C-alpha positions in Angstrom: -9.3 -37.2 -7.9 -11.5 -39.3 -10.3 -14.0 -39.8 -7.5 -14.3 -36.1 -6.9 -14.7 -35.4 -10.6 -17.4 -38.1 -10.8 -19.2 -36.6 -7.9 -19.2 -33.1 -9.5 -20.4 -34.5 -12.8 -23.2 -36.4 -11.0 -24.3 -33.2 -9.2 -24.3 -31.2 -12.4 -26.5 -33.8 -14.0 -28.8 -33.9 -11.0 -29.3 -30.1 -10.8 -31.6 -29.8 -13.9 -33.6 -32.8 -12.7 -34.0 -31.1 -9.3 -35.1 -27.8 -10.8 -37.6 -29.6 -13.0 -39.2 -31.1 -9.9 -39.9 -27.7 -8.5 -43.1 -25.7 -9.1 -43.1 -22.1 -10.3 -46.1 -20.0 -9.6 -47.2 -16.9 -11.6 -50.0 -14.8 -10.2 -52.1 -12.3 -12.1 -53.3 -9.6 -9.7 -56.4 -7.7 -10.9 -58.2 -4.6 -9.5 -55.1 -2.8 -8.4 -55.8 0.6 -7.0 -54.4 3.7 -8.8 -53.0 4.8 -5.5 -49.9 2.8 -6.1 -47.6 1.5 -3.4 -46.5 -2.1 -3.3 -48.2 -5.4 -3.8 -47.2 -7.8 -1.0 -47.8 -11.5 -1.7 -47.0 -14.3 0.6 -47.1 -18.0 -0.2 -47.9 -20.4 2.7 -48.1 -24.1 3.1 -50.8 -25.5 5.5 -48.4 -25.6 8.5 -47.4 -21.9 8.2 -50.8 -20.4 7.2 -52.3 -19.8 10.6 -50.9 -17.1 12.8 -47.9 -14.9 12.2 -45.6 -17.5 10.9 -43.2 -16.7 8.1 -44.3 -17.7 4.6 -42.6 -20.3 2.4 -41.7 -17.4 0.1 -43.0 -13.9 -0.6 -42.8 -11.1 -3.1 -43.0 -7.4 -2.9 -43.4 -5.5 -6.2 -44.5 -2.0 -7.2 -48.2 -1.8 -7.8 -49.1 -0.7 -11.3 -52.6 0.6 -12.1 -54.3 0.2 -15.4 -54.1 -3.5 -16.0 -53.2 -6.7 -14.3 -49.9 -7.0 -12.4 -47.9 -10.2 -12.9 -45.9 -11.6 -10.0 -43.8 -14.8 -10.1 -42.7 -16.7 -7.0 -39.4 -18.5 -6.5 -39.6 -22.2 -7.3 -41.1 -24.3 -4.5 -41.7 -28.1 -4.0 -45.0 -29.2 -5.5 -47.9 -29.3 -3.0 -50.8 -27.4 -1.5 -50.3 -23.7 -0.8 -52.4 -20.6 -0.2 -51.6 -16.9 -0.9 -52.4 -13.9 1.3 -51.8 -10.6 -0.3 -52.6 -6.8 0.0 -51.8 -3.6 -1.8 -49.6 -1.6 0.6 -50.6 1.8 -0.7 -48.6 3.8 1.8 -45.6 1.4 1.7 -45.5 1.1 5.5 -45.2 -2.7 5.2 -48.4 -3.3 7.2 -52.0 -4.2 6.3 -53.8 -1.1 7.5 -57.1 -1.4 9.2 -59.7 0.8 10.8 -60.2 0.8 14.6 -63.0 -1.7 14.0 -60.5 -4.1 12.2 -61.9 -3.4 8.7 -59.4 -3.2 5.8 -58.2 0.2 4.7 -56.2 -1.3 1.9 -57.1 -3.7 -0.9 -56.5 -7.4 -0.2 -57.0 -10.8 -1.7 -56.4 -14.6 -1.3 -55.7 -17.4 -3.7 -58.9 -18.9 -5.2 -60.4 -15.4 -4.7 -61.5 -16.8 -1.3 -63.2 -14.3 1.0 -62.1 -13.5 4.5 -63.3 -15.6 7.4 -65.8 -13.1 8.8 -66.9 -15.4 11.6 -63.4 -15.2 13.1 -62.5 -11.8 11.7 -59.5 -13.2 9.9 -58.0 -14.2 6.6 -59.6 -16.8 4.4 -59.4 -20.4 5.7 -56.6 -22.4 4.2 -59.0 -24.9 2.6 -60.9 -22.1 0.9 -57.7 -20.5 -0.5 -55.6 -23.5 -1.2 -54.1 -24.2 -4.6 -52.3 -27.3 -5.8 -48.9 -26.6 -7.5 -47.5 -29.3 -9.8 -44.0 -29.5 -11.1 -43.2 -26.9 -13.7 -45.2 -23.7 -14.4 -48.4 -23.0 -12.6 -50.7 -19.9 -12.8 -53.5 -18.4 -10.8 -55.2 -15.0 -10.5 -56.3 -12.9 -7.5 -58.8 -10.0 -7.7 -58.2 -7.5 -5.0 -61.1 -6.3 -2.8 
């Protein structure tokens, strides 16, 4: 019984240390369209960035015109990440494009990186990467 209580006490003491080792990212999103809808942000590590892989974490929040929108991600381990995001104006959960593949909705990447026009795709990871350290981190993205 004493061993079980000691283990619980040790875990209780370790929990705050674990949470302090995590990185928390707050993103300021600018140039949001007055058309509304949702802001869809996805945080990727290098291994998940290419292709249609699931992000490390993501956020969907109502888009508010008339000022910056603030979005905070769940805590993640410190490291290198990149954000892909768009304003889903019609709330269909898809990034709408023309038949030529040009964006119909506003979009952005961390570091305000531009799309990879050569390959007609999102910004390259190295252009969009941000380094998150333990504790609070902040960045901003201007939608195009």
